[in-house]
C-alpha positions in Angstrom: 28.6 64.3 116.0 27.1 61.1 115.0 25.2 61.0 111.8 21.8 60.2 113.9 22.1 63.0 116.0 23.1 65.6 112.9 20.0 64.5 111.1 17.8 64.8 114.3 19.5 68.6 115.0 18.6 69.2 110.7 15.1 68.6 111.2 14.5 70.3 114.2 16.0 73.2 112.8 13.9 72.6 109.9 10.9 72.5 112.0 11.8 75.6 113.9 12.6 77.8 111.0 9.6 76.9 108.6 6.3 76.5 110.6 4.6 74.7 107.1 7.0 71.8 107.5 5.4 68.6 108.8 6.8 64.9 109.8 4.8 62.1 109.3 5.6 58.4 110.0 5.3 55.3 111.6 6.1 55.8 115.7 7.7 59.4 115.3 6.1 60.8 118.1 7.5 60.7 121.8 8.9 58.8 123.8 9.6 56.4 121.0 11.1 59.0 118.7 11.1 56.9 115.6 12.6 52.7 115.0 16.3 54.9 115.0 15.2 58.1 117.2 16.4 59.8 114.3 12.9 62.2 115.5 13.5 62.0 119.1 11.9 65.0 120.8 10.7 66.6 117.6 6.5 66.1 118.6 7.3 67.4 122.1 8.7 70.4 120.3 6.6 70.9 117.7 3.4 69.5 118.6 1.0 68.2 115.5 3.7 69.1 113.3 5.4 66.2 114.3 2.2 63.1 114.1 2.8 59.2 114.2 1.0 57.5 111.5 -0.6 53.7 111.1 0.7 51.1 109.6 0.2 52.2 106.0 3.0 53.0 103.5 0.8 54.3 100.8 -1.3 56.2 102.9 1.3 58.3 104.5 2.8 59.0 101.4 -0.3 60.2 100.3 -1.1 62.5 103.2 2.3 64.1 102.6 2.0 64.7 98.9 -1.4 65.7 99.3 0.0 68.2 102.0 2.9 69.8 99.5 0.3 70.1 97.0 -2.1 72.5 99.2 0.5 74.3 99.7 2.2 72.9 102.7 5.7 71.4 103.1 6.5 67.5 104.0 8.9 65.0 105.7 7.5 61.4 105.3 9.7 58.4 107.4 9.4 55.0 105.7 10.9 52.8 109.0 12.4 50.6 106.5 13.3 51.5 103.2 12.1 47.5 101.7 8.3 48.9 102.2 8.6 52.2 100.0 7.4 49.7 97.6 4.3 49.8 99.2 4.3 53.3 98.3 5.1 53.4 94.7 2.1 54.5 93.4 1.7 57.5 95.6 5.2 57.9 94.8 5.3 57.7 90.8 2.1 58.0 89.7 0.9 61.1 91.8 3.9 63.0 93.8 6.1 62.9 90.7 3.8 63.5 87.9 1.8 66.7 89.8 4.3 69.1 89.4 3.7 69.2 85.7 0.4 67.7 84.5 -2.0 70.1 85.3 -1.3 72.3 82.7 1.3 74.7 84.9 4.3 73.9 87.2 2.8 73.3 90.6 5.3 72.8 93.4 5.5 69.4 95.1 7.9 69.9 98.1 7.7 66.5 99.9 10.3 64.7 101.2 10.7 60.9 101.7 13.1 59.4 104.4 13.7 56.0 104.0 16.3 54.0 106.3 18.1 51.3 103.8 21.1 48.8 103.9 21.9 45.2 105.9 25.1 44.7 108.4 22.6 44.4 111.0 20.6 41.3 110.8 17.5 42.4 110.7 16.9 39.6 107.7 15.7 39.6 104.0 12.4 42.2 104.5 14.1 44.8 106.6 17.3 44.9 104.8 17.6 46.0 101.2 18.8 48.7 99.1 16.5 49.5 96.7 17.2 52.7 95.5 17.7 50.9 91.7 14.3 50.6 91.6 13.2 54.8 91.6 15.8 56.3 89.8 15.2 57.0 86.4 11.3 58.0 87.1 10.9 61.4 85.6 10.1 64.3 88.5 11.5 62.5 91.1 14.7 63.2 92.9 16.6 59.9 94.4 19.3 61.2 97.0 21.6 59.7 99.8 23.1 60.8 103.2 26.5 61.0 103.9 28.6 62.0 106.3 30.2 65.2 104.6 27.1 66.9 103.7 25.3 68.6 106.4 22.0 67.1 105.9 20.8 70.2 107.3 21.5 71.8 103.6 20.4 68.7 102.1 16.8 69.0 103.5 16.2 72.6 103.0 17.3 72.5 99.4 15.3 69.4 98.9 12.1 71.4 99.8 13.2 74.6 97.8 13.0 72.7 94.7 9.5 72.2 94.8 9.7 68.2 93.4 9.5 65.3 95.4 12.5 63.3 96.3 13.6 60.4 98.1 16.4 60.5 100.4 17.9 56.9 101.4 19.8 56.8 105.0 21.8 53.8 105.5 21.4 52.4 108.9 25.3 51.7 110.1 25.5 55.4 108.8 23.5 56.6 111.8 25.8 55.2 114.2 29.2 56.9 112.8 30.6 60.2 113.0 30.6 62.6 110.7 32.9 63.7 108.3 34.0 67.6 110.0 36.4 70.4 108.8 37.5 68.8 105.9 39.3 65.7 107.7 38.1 62.1 107.2 41.3 60.5 109.0 45.2 60.6 109.1 45.2 60.1 105.7 42.4 61.8 104.0 40.9 64.9 103.7 37.7 65.8 101.9 36.3 69.1 99.9 33.2 69.5 98.6 32.8 70.4 94.5 30.1 71.7 92.8 27.1 74.0 94.1 26.0 73.0 97.6 24.9 69.8 98.4 27.1 68.8 94.9 30.1 65.9 95.9 32.0 65.5 98.4 36.1 64.3 97.4 38.1 62.0 99.3 41.8 62.6 98.6 45.0 62.2 99.7 47.2 65.6 100.1 49.2 66.5 97.9 49.2 63.5 95.6 49.4 63.2 92.2 46.9 61.4 89.7 45.1 58.8 91.4 45.5 54.8 90.0 41.6 54.6 90.8 38.5 57.0 91.5 36.0 55.2 93.6 32.5 56.3 93.1 30.0 55.4 95.6 26.8 56.4 97.3 27.1 58.2 101.1 26.4 55.0 103.2 29.7 52.7 101.8 31.9 55.9 102.1 33.2 54.3 105.1 33.6 51.0 103.7 35.5 52.7 100.6 37.7 55.2 102.4 38.8 51.5 104.6 39.1 50.2 101.3 41.1 52.9 100.2 43.4 52.9 103.0 44.1 49.1 102.3 44.9 49.7 99.0 47.7 52.4 99.8 49.1 50.8 102.8 49.5 47.6 101.5 49.4 47.7 97.6 50.8 51.1 97.0 47.7 51.8 95.0 46.8 55.6 95.5 42.6 56.3 95.2 40.3 58.8 95.4 36.5 58.5 96.2 33.3 60.7 95.1 30.2 60.8 96.8 27.3 62.7 95.4 24.6 63.5 97.5 21.9 63.2 94.6 22.5 59.9 93.3 19.4 61.0 90.0 19.6 63.1 88.2 23.1 63.0 88.3 24.8 66.2 88.2 28.3 65.4 86.0 30.2 69.2 86.9 33.2 69.9 85.3 35.2 69.6 88.7 34.2 65.9 88.9 35.0 65.1 85.6 38.1 66.1 85.9 39.1 63.9 88.9 37.6 61.1 86.5 39.8 62.1 83.8 42.8 61.7 86.0 42.6 58.4 86.9 43.9 54.9 85.2 40.9 53.6 86.4 37.2 54.4 87.4 35.1 52.1 89.6 31.7 52.5 90.8 30.0 50.5 93.8 26.6 50.4 95.1 24.3 48.4 97.7 22.3 47.1 95.6 21.9 43.5 94.3 23.0 42.8 90.8 21.3 44.2 87.8 19.7 47.5 86.7 21.9 49.0 89.4 22.3 53.0 90.7 26.5 52.0 89.0 25.6 50.7 86.2 23.5 53.7 85.2 26.4 55.9 86.3 28.9 54.1 84.6 26.4 54.8 81.2 26.7 58.5 81.8 30.6 58.6 82.3 31.4 56.8 78.9 30.9 59.6 77.1 32.3 62.7 78.5 35.2 60.5 79.5 35.4 58.3 76.2 38.8 60.0 75.3 40.3 59.4 78.3 38.9 55.8 79.9 42.2 53.5 79.7 40.0 50.5 80.1 36.1 49.1 80.9 34.4 50.9 84.3 34.7 48.4 87.2 31.2 48.0 88.5 30.7 46.5 92.1 27.4 45.6 93.3 26.0 43.2 96.4 25.4 39.6 95.1 22.2 38.7 93.3 20.7 37.0 96.2 18.1 38.0 99.9 20.1 39.4 102.5 20.1 36.2 105.1 19.3 37.0 108.6 22.9 35.9 109.5 25.3 38.4 109.9 28.1 36.4 108.7 26.0 35.3 106.1 24.7 38.9 105.5 28.2 40.4 104.9 28.8 37.1 102.4 26.2 39.1 100.5 27.1 42.8 100.8 29.5 44.9 99.3 32.8 45.2 101.3 35.6 46.9 102.1 37.4 43.9 100.7 35.0 43.7 97.9 36.1 46.6 96.3 39.9 46.4 96.9 39.5 43.2 95.1 37.9 44.6 91.9 40.1 47.5 92.1 43.1 45.6 92.5 41.9 43.3 89.7 40.7 46.1 87.0 44.9 47.1 87.7 47.0 44.4 87.6 
C-alpha cells in the first residue's frame, strides 16, 4: 500500500471511530479530495465533519484550535507546508499556549498536517521543509510521517495527548510503498523501538556493530536506505538507520542510545536548509549521553543554504540526495 493510501485509510478509520473529529482544509471535499488526494472520499462518507475552507491558513488553524478548545478534535491540512508560516501566530501564540495559560491544563487535541519537501519541481514557495521553524516551541509537538510508522497509530496518539501537534508529510513519500512486516528490501529489515509510535530502526540482520548510524526524519528514509545500500555494496561500510516519528520533543530511549553508542560514527541528516536545523538540535541532544563513546564529531547533512529552484536538475543540487549522505559518511570514516 502506498503511503498516501495508508494515510487516507487512517483518516477514514479515525473519523469513523470518533464522531468528535473534524477535518478542515483547502479543497478537501470531493470530488477534488485535496491537492494530493489524501482526503478523497472522506467528505462523501462523513459529510460536514470534513470541510473545505477559504484560502487562509491562519483562519483554518484558528478554527481548528477553537474546535479543539471547545471539546472536539480537529485535524487541519495546510495544502503546502510552506504556508504554515501564515498560521504561525495561531500555532505558537494560541494553540501551543492554550493548554497551560488558563490556570489549569486545558486539552487542545489539534493536529496540523503539512505536505512538505521538494523533488517535484513546484518552485521556491511550494517545496520547502520548514520543520526547523517550529522546533523548540513549548507545548507544540513536531512529527513527521515515515514509511515505517502506521499513520493511524500516530494520529490517534497525537489526538489522545491533548496537545497541539504539527505533522510533516514529505510529498515524494506519498507515492512510495509503506514498508510492512519488518522488511525493507532484500538486504535490510526494520523494527520499531520503544513505545509506539516511537523510533524505527533499519538494520542488516545478524550484523555486528555498525560503522555508522544515520538519523533522519521519515521523509528522507528512502534516500537514507539507498545510501546505506551503496555504502555496503560498493564501499563495505555497514550502516543502520534510526527514524523517529516525533521530531520534537525528541525522546532518546535506551534502545536508541544503545545503537548510537555502538557505532564508529553518527550522522544526522534532514532536508532543512543549513542553519538552525533539526539535525543540529539532535546532535546537541546526543553529545551529552554519547560523549563517553564518541570517536569523532557527529556529522550533519543539510540542504544547501539556498532557495529551491523550480528546475528539477537544479533542485536536486540543493536538496540532500542519497549520494550526499554517502559522501558524508565516507568522508567521516576515511
